[in-house]
VOKEKE-935877 format. One line per field, with one value per atom (N, C-alpha, C, CB): residue number from 0; residue in three letters; atom name; z, x, y. Coordinates in Angstrom, 2 decimals. Atoms other than C-alpha are relative to their C-alpha. Glycine has a CB too. Layout:
k	[NUM, ...] $
r	[ALA, ...] $
a	[CA, ...] $
up	[Z, ...] $
east	[X, ...] $
north	[Y, ...] $
This chain:
k	[0, 0, 0, 0, 1, 1, 1, 1, 2, 2, 2, 2, 3, 3, 3, 3, 4, 4, 4, 4, 5, 5, 5, 5, 6, 6, 6, 6, 7, 7, 7, 7, 8, 8, 8, 8, 9, 9, 9, 9, 10, 10, 10, 10, 11, 11, 11, 11, 12, 12, 12, 12, 13, 13, 13, 13, 14, 14, 14, 14, 15, 15, 15, 15, 16, 16, 16, 16, 17, 17, 17, 17, 18, 18, 18, 18, 19, 19, 19, 19, 20, 20, 20, 20, 21, 21, 21, 21, 22, 22, 22, 22, 23, 23, 23, 23, 24, 24, 24, 24, 25, 25, 25, 25, 26, 26, 26, 26, 27, 27, 27, 27, 28, 28, 28, 28, 29, 29, 29, 29, 30, 30, 30, 30, 31, 31, 31, 31, 32, 32, 32, 32, 33, 33, 33, 33, 34, 34, 34, 34, 35, 35, 35, 35, 36, 36, 36, 36, 37, 37, 37, 37, 38, 38, 38, 38, 39, 39, 39, 39, 40, 40, 40, 40, 41, 41, 41, 41, 42, 42, 42, 42, 43, 43, 43, 43, 44, 44, 44, 44, 45, 45, 45, 45, 46, 46, 46, 46, 47, 47, 47, 47, 48, 48, 48, 48, 49, 49, 49, 49, 50, 50, 50, 50, 51, 51, 51, 51, 52, 52, 52, 52, 53, 53, 53, 53, 54, 54, 54, 54, 55, 55, 55, 55, 56, 56, 56, 56, 57, 57, 57, 57, 58, 58, 58, 58, 59, 59, 59, 59, 60, 60, 60, 60, 61, 61, 61, 61, 62, 62, 62, 62, 63, 63, 63, 63, 64, 64, 64, 64, 65, 65, 65, 65, 66, 66, 66, 66, 67, 67, 67, 67, 68, 68, 68, 68, 69, 69, 69, 69, 70, 70, 70, 70, 71, 71, 71, 71, 72, 72, 72, 72, 73, 73, 73, 73, 74, 74, 74, 74, 75, 75, 75, 75, 76, 76, 76, 76, 77, 77, 77, 77, 78, 78, 78, 78, 79, 79, 79, 79] $
r	[MET, MET, MET, MET, LEU, LEU, LEU, LEU, PHE, PHE, PHE, PHE, LEU, LEU, LEU, LEU, GLY, GLY, GLY, GLY, LEU, LEU, LEU, LEU, GLY, GLY, GLY, GLY, ILE, ILE, ILE, ILE, VAL, VAL, VAL, VAL, LEU, LEU, LEU, LEU, LEU, LEU, LEU, LEU, ALA, ALA, ALA, ALA, LEU, LEU, LEU, LEU, LYS, LYS, LYS, LYS, TYR, TYR, TYR, TYR, PHE, PHE, PHE, PHE, GLU, GLU, GLU, GLU, ILE, ILE, ILE, ILE, GLY, GLY, GLY, GLY, PRO, PRO, PRO, PRO, VAL, VAL, VAL, VAL, ALA, ALA, ALA, ALA, MET, MET, MET, MET, TRP, TRP, TRP, TRP, GLU, GLU, GLU, GLU, TRP, TRP, TRP, TRP, TRP, TRP, TRP, TRP, TRP, TRP, TRP, TRP, VAL, VAL, VAL, VAL, LEU, LEU, LEU, LEU, SER, SER, SER, SER, PRO, PRO, PRO, PRO, PHE, PHE, PHE, PHE, ALA, ALA, ALA, ALA, LEU, LEU, LEU, LEU, ALA, ALA, ALA, ALA, VAL, VAL, VAL, VAL, ALA, ALA, ALA, ALA, TRP, TRP, TRP, TRP, TRP, TRP, TRP, TRP, ALA, ALA, ALA, ALA, TRP, TRP, TRP, TRP, ALA, ALA, ALA, ALA, ASP, ASP, ASP, ASP, TRP, TRP, TRP, TRP, SER, SER, SER, SER, GLY, GLY, GLY, GLY, TYR, TYR, TYR, TYR, THR, THR, THR, THR, LYS, LYS, LYS, LYS, LYS, LYS, LYS, LYS, LYS, LYS, LYS, LYS, ALA, ALA, ALA, ALA, VAL, VAL, VAL, VAL, GLU, GLU, GLU, GLU, LYS, LYS, LYS, LYS, GLU, GLU, GLU, GLU, ASN, ASN, ASN, ASN, ASP, ASP, ASP, ASP, ARG, ARG, ARG, ARG, LYS, LYS, LYS, LYS, GLN, GLN, GLN, GLN, ALA, ALA, ALA, ALA, ARG, ARG, ARG, ARG, ILE, ILE, ILE, ILE, ASP, ASP, ASP, ASP, LYS, LYS, LYS, LYS, SER, SER, SER, SER, ARG, ARG, ARG, ARG, GLU, GLU, GLU, GLU, ALA, ALA, ALA, ALA, LEU, LEU, LEU, LEU, GLY, GLY, GLY, GLY, ILE, ILE, ILE, ILE, LYS, LYS, LYS, LYS, PRO, PRO, PRO, PRO, ARG, ARG, ARG, ARG, LYS, LYS, LYS, LYS, LYS, LYS, LYS, LYS, ARG, ARG, ARG, ARG] $
a	[N, CA, C, CB, N, CA, C, CB, N, CA, C, CB, N, CA, C, CB, N, CA, C, CB, N, CA, C, CB, N, CA, C, CB, N, CA, C, CB, N, CA, C, CB, N, CA, C, CB, N, CA, C, CB, N, CA, C, CB, N, CA, C, CB, N, CA, C, CB, N, CA, C, CB, N, CA, C, CB, N, CA, C, CB, N, CA, C, CB, N, CA, C, CB, N, CA, C, CB, N, CA, C, CB, N, CA, C, CB, N, CA, C, CB, N, CA, C, CB, N, CA, C, CB, N, CA, C, CB, N, CA, C, CB, N, CA, C, CB, N, CA, C, CB, N, CA, C, CB, N, CA, C, CB, N, CA, C, CB, N, CA, C, CB, N, CA, C, CB, N, CA, C, CB, N, CA, C, CB, N, CA, C, CB, N, CA, C, CB, N, CA, C, CB, N, CA, C, CB, N, CA, C, CB, N, CA, C, CB, N, CA, C, CB, N, CA, C, CB, N, CA, C, CB, N, CA, C, CB, N, CA, C, CB, N, CA, C, CB, N, CA, C, CB, N, CA, C, CB, N, CA, C, CB, N, CA, C, CB, N, CA, C, CB, N, CA, C, CB, N, CA, C, CB, N, CA, C, CB, N, CA, C, CB, N, CA, C, CB, N, CA, C, CB, N, CA, C, CB, N, CA, C, CB, N, CA, C, CB, N, CA, C, CB, N, CA, C, CB, N, CA, C, CB, N, CA, C, CB, N, CA, C, CB, N, CA, C, CB, N, CA, C, CB, N, CA, C, CB, N, CA, C, CB, N, CA, C, CB, N, CA, C, CB, N, CA, C, CB, N, CA, C, CB, N, CA, C, CB, N, CA, C, CB, N, CA, C, CB, N, CA, C, CB, N, CA, C, CB] $
up	[0.66, 42.95, 0.01, 1.45, 0.97, 42.60, -1.01, 0.61, 1.44, 39.59, -0.98, -0.27, 0.95, 37.76, -0.07, 0.46, 0.05, 38.17, -0.63, 0.95, 0.89, 37.28, -1.45, 0.76, 1.12, 34.35, -1.24, 0.06, 0.14, 33.78, -0.89, 1.39, -0.03, 33.60, -1.30, 0.88, 0.99, 31.62, -1.37, 0.45, 1.15, 28.82, -0.21, -0.52, 1.09, 28.15, -0.30, 1.01, 0.34, 28.12, -1.67, 1.67, 1.47, 25.27, -0.92, 0.23, 0.97, 23.45, -0.39, 0.03, 0.45, 23.14, 0.04, 0.99, -0.04, 22.88, 0.73, -1.22, -0.81, 25.74, 0.59, 1.27, -0.54, 27.17, -0.51, 1.71, 0.21, 27.14, -0.42, 0.99, 0.50, 27.32, -1.14, 0.51, 1.67, 23.31, -0.33, -1.24, 0.27, 23.21, 0.11, 1.48, -0.95, 25.40, -1.15, 2.00, 0.91, 23.75, 0.67, 0.47, -0.78, 24.54, 1.21, -1.02, -1.13, 27.04, 1.16, -0.12, -1.72, 29.48, 0.44, -0.09, -0.65, 29.16, 0.68, -0.19, -0.34, 29.68, 1.48, -1.47, -1.15, 32.57, 1.15, 0.17, -1.39, 35.51, -0.15, 0.55, -0.02, 34.28, 0.24, -1.08, 0.36, 34.16, 1.81, -1.24, -1.53, 38.09, 0.71, 0.61, -1.01, 39.01, 0.31, -0.44, 0.30, 37.84, 0.81, -1.23, -1.31, 39.93, 1.38, 0.08, -1.49, 43.12, 0.38, 0.47, -0.30, 42.85, 0.00, -0.72, -0.25, 42.18, 1.13, -0.77, -1.59, 45.39, 0.85, 0.41, -0.84, 47.14, 0.67, -0.11, -0.59, 47.01, 0.18, -0.79, -0.28, 46.90, 1.48, -0.92, -0.88, 49.72, 1.43, -0.42, -1.05, 51.87, 0.14, 1.37, -0.47, 52.29, 0.10, -1.23, 0.39, 50.75, 0.96, -1.33, -0.43, 52.78, 1.92, -0.61, -1.57, 56.19, 0.51, -0.67, -0.34, 55.41, 0.49, -1.02, -0.60, 55.30, 1.20, -0.44, -1.27, 58.43, 1.21, 0.20, -1.19, 59.96, 0.50, -0.41, 0.44, 58.69, 0.23, -2.18, -0.96, 60.09, 1.31, -0.13, -1.57, 63.37, 0.28, 0.87, -0.34, 63.75, 0.24, -0.23, 0.45, 62.59, 1.56, -2.82, -0.91, 65.00, 2.01, -0.77, -1.51, 68.08, 0.26, 0.18, -0.33, 67.28, 0.20, -0.83, -0.55, 67.65, 1.08, -0.40, -1.31, 70.83, 0.80, 0.29, -0.48, 71.92, 0.17, -0.92, 0.19, 71.10, 0.88, -1.53, -1.22, 72.85, 1.65, -0.34, -1.25, 75.61, 0.99, 0.02, -0.40, 76.28, 0.27, -1.13, -0.32, 75.73, 0.83, -0.93, -1.32, 78.60, 1.07, 0.14, -1.04, 80.73, 0.23, 1.76, -0.54, 81.00, -1.26, 0.03, 0.91, 79.91, -1.08, 0.68, 1.09, 76.62, 0.60, -2.02, -0.23, 76.95, -0.38, -0.67, 0.41, 76.49, -0.95, 0.72, 1.02, 73.38, 0.94, -2.15, -0.83, 74.70, -0.91, 0.50] $
east	[1.88, 306.93, -0.01, -1.71, -0.07, 307.66, 0.89, -0.07, -0.60, 309.87, -0.99, 1.23, 0.59, 307.73, -1.30, -0.19, 0.78, 304.83, 0.27, -0.32, -0.58, 306.62, 0.55, 1.22, 0.03, 307.39, -0.84, 0.70, 0.88, 304.40, -0.72, -0.42, -0.16, 303.77, 0.34, 0.77, -0.93, 306.10, -0.15, 1.88, 0.52, 305.45, -1.22, 0.45, 1.46, 302.03, -0.23, -1.77, -0.14, 302.68, 1.13, 0.89, -0.86, 305.43, -0.91, 1.32, -0.11, 303.60, -1.06, -0.01, 0.92, 300.14, 0.43, -1.31, -0.59, 302.78, -0.77, 0.28, 0.39, 301.68, 1.55, -1.18, -0.63, 303.42, 1.27, -0.08, -0.99, 307.14, 0.71, 0.42, -0.43, 307.91, -0.03, -0.26, 0.00, 306.99, 1.37, -1.33, -1.87, 310.56, 0.73, 0.84, -1.44, 312.52, 0.28, -0.67, -0.96, 314.72, -0.93, 2.16, 0.92, 313.06, 0.79, -0.28, -0.35, 315.75, -0.20, 1.01, 0.30, 315.15, -1.83, 0.44, 0.73, 311.75, -0.80, -0.18, -0.15, 312.69, 0.80, 1.25, -1.05, 315.04, -0.81, 1.00, 0.66, 312.66, -0.31, -1.17, 0.11, 312.13, 0.90, -0.31, -1.03, 315.77, 0.32, 0.82, -0.25, 316.09, -0.99, 0.29, 0.81, 313.04, 0.70, -1.24, -0.60, 314.98, 1.10, 0.50, -1.62, 318.36, -0.39, 1.03, 0.18, 316.14, -0.30, -1.14, 0.39, 314.65, 0.94, -1.02, -1.30, 318.11, 0.39, 1.11, -0.61, 319.68, -0.83, -0.47, 0.26, 317.28, -0.45, -0.74, -0.10, 317.04, 1.13, -0.52, -1.30, 320.71, 0.46, 0.62, -0.36, 320.79, -0.56, -0.41, 0.86, 318.22, -1.07, 0.61, 0.89, 316.09, -1.56, 0.07, 1.12, 312.98, -0.19, 0.13, 0.22, 313.52, -0.37, 0.91, -0.13, 314.22, -1.80, 0.69, 1.53, 310.76, -1.23, -0.45, 0.91, 308.50, 0.03, 0.12, -0.02, 309.93, -0.61, 1.34, 0.25, 309.39, -1.43, 0.11, 1.73, 305.65, -0.52, -0.36, 0.26, 305.57, -0.13, 0.70, -0.13, 306.59, -0.90, 1.23, 0.50, 304.41, -1.11, 0.23, 1.71, 301.30, -0.25, 0.23, -0.34, 302.59, 0.12, 1.77, 0.38, 302.60, -1.29, 0.76, 0.99, 299.77, -1.17, -0.20, 0.92, 297.97, 0.11, 0.21, -0.06, 299.38, -0.04, 0.59, 0.31, 298.88, -1.79, 0.53, 1.04, 295.19, -0.42, -0.26, -0.01, 295.02, 0.23, 1.15, -0.28, 296.24, -0.99, 1.17, 1.08, 293.55, -1.27, -0.24, 1.18, 290.74, -0.06, -0.49, -0.09, 292.26, -0.01, 1.06, 0.23, 292.31, 1.66, -1.04, -1.25, 295.89, 0.63, 0.74, -0.70, 297.68, 1.00, 0.56, -1.17, 300.09, 1.11, -0.51, -1.31, 303.54, 0.57, 0.69, -1.28, 305.85, 0.60, 0.77, -1.34, 307.85, 0.82, 0.28, -1.17, 310.95, 0.72, 0.89] $
north	[-0.20, 62.05, 1.67, -0.80, -1.24, 65.63, 0.62, 0.84, -0.15, 65.45, -0.32, -0.91, 0.85, 62.90, 0.92, -1.68, -0.84, 65.66, 1.12, 0.17, -1.30, 68.50, -0.19, 0.64, 0.06, 66.54, -0.48, -0.31, 0.33, 65.27, 1.67, -0.69, -1.12, 69.25, 0.74, 0.11, -1.09, 70.38, -0.67, 0.16, 0.10, 67.89, -0.15, -0.72, -0.50, 68.48, 1.81, -0.59, -1.41, 72.36, -0.24, 1.02, 0.42, 71.14, -0.67, -1.11, 0.72, 69.03, 0.85, -1.50, -0.85, 71.38, 1.97, -0.49, -1.12, 74.66, 0.96, 0.40, -1.11, 76.51, 0.58, -0.55, -1.31, 79.78, -0.45, 0.40, -0.36, 79.58, -1.28, 0.75, 1.06, 76.31, -0.62, -0.56, 0.60, 75.37, 0.49, 0.73, -0.53, 77.46, -1.35, 1.26, 1.01, 74.92, -1.18, -1.07, 1.50, 72.08, -0.99, -0.42, 1.25, 68.97, -0.46, -1.47, 0.24, 67.89, 0.81, -0.22, -0.74, 70.56, -0.19, 2.29, 0.62, 68.93, -1.14, 0.29, 1.84, 65.12, 0.15, -1.16, 0.11, 66.12, -0.14, 1.26, 0.63, 65.98, -1.12, 0.57, 1.77, 62.02, -0.36, -0.83, 0.40, 61.66, -0.02, 0.94, 0.10, 63.06, -0.49, 1.19, 0.98, 61.17, -0.97, -0.58, 1.33, 57.88, -0.63, 0.06, -0.04, 59.33, -0.10, 1.69, -0.19, 59.97, -1.34, 1.06, 0.95, 56.68, -1.65, 0.18, 0.85, 54.79, 0.13, 0.24, -0.75, 56.61, -0.96, 2.00, 0.28, 56.11, -1.93, 1.00, 1.62, 52.20, -0.39, -1.08, 0.08, 52.03, 0.33, 0.83, -0.79, 54.01, -0.51, 1.31, 0.76, 51.77, 0.75, -0.26, -1.14, 55.34, -0.77, 1.45, 0.76, 53.40, -1.03, -0.55, 0.66, 50.54, 0.37, -0.75, -1.21, 53.01, 0.00, 2.37, -0.37, 54.24, -0.77, 0.42, 1.03, 51.11, -0.23, -1.12, 0.41, 49.92, 0.95, -0.28, -0.90, 53.34, -0.38, 1.62, -0.58, 53.35, -1.62, 0.85, 1.26, 49.79, -0.34, -0.65, 0.35, 50.04, 0.67, 0.30, -0.33, 52.76, -0.27, 0.47, 0.65, 51.35, -1.84, -0.99, 1.09, 48.17, 0.66, -0.65, -0.85, 50.80, 0.46, 1.31, -0.24, 52.21, -1.26, 0.93, 1.29, 48.60, -0.10, -1.29, -0.10, 48.07, 0.75, -0.30, -0.96, 51.37, -0.58, 1.32, -0.12, 51.06, -1.52, 0.31, 1.03, 47.23, 0.39, -0.94, -0.08, 48.55, 0.71, 0.54, -1.23, 51.23, -0.49, 1.08, 0.72, 48.85, -1.01, -0.42, 0.40, 46.58, 0.98, -0.69, -1.29, 49.95, 0.25, -0.44, 0.04, 49.81, 1.28, -1.84, -0.69, 53.45, -0.51, 0.77, 0.45, 53.17, 1.15, 0.23, -0.27, 53.83, 1.45, -0.99, -0.52, 57.14, -0.34, -0.09, 0.83, 57.06, 0.84, 0.30, -0.35, 57.63, 0.91, -1.26] $
């Protein structure tokens, strides 16, 4: 997401000819977009995206279990 935001800012600076970015070559300005594509490809290939989704889902599940136990008057388990 950082690369995408940086790319948009650099693209706007180049388009409106603001600051030193106006003198840069287009490939320098567009390179953050290529880095963003490379990052997303790597994240999907390596399983990083799926791992983060599973961690988020497990955290939500544990929070729901802890909330139910607390409502029943049972102390929630401590994380190991």
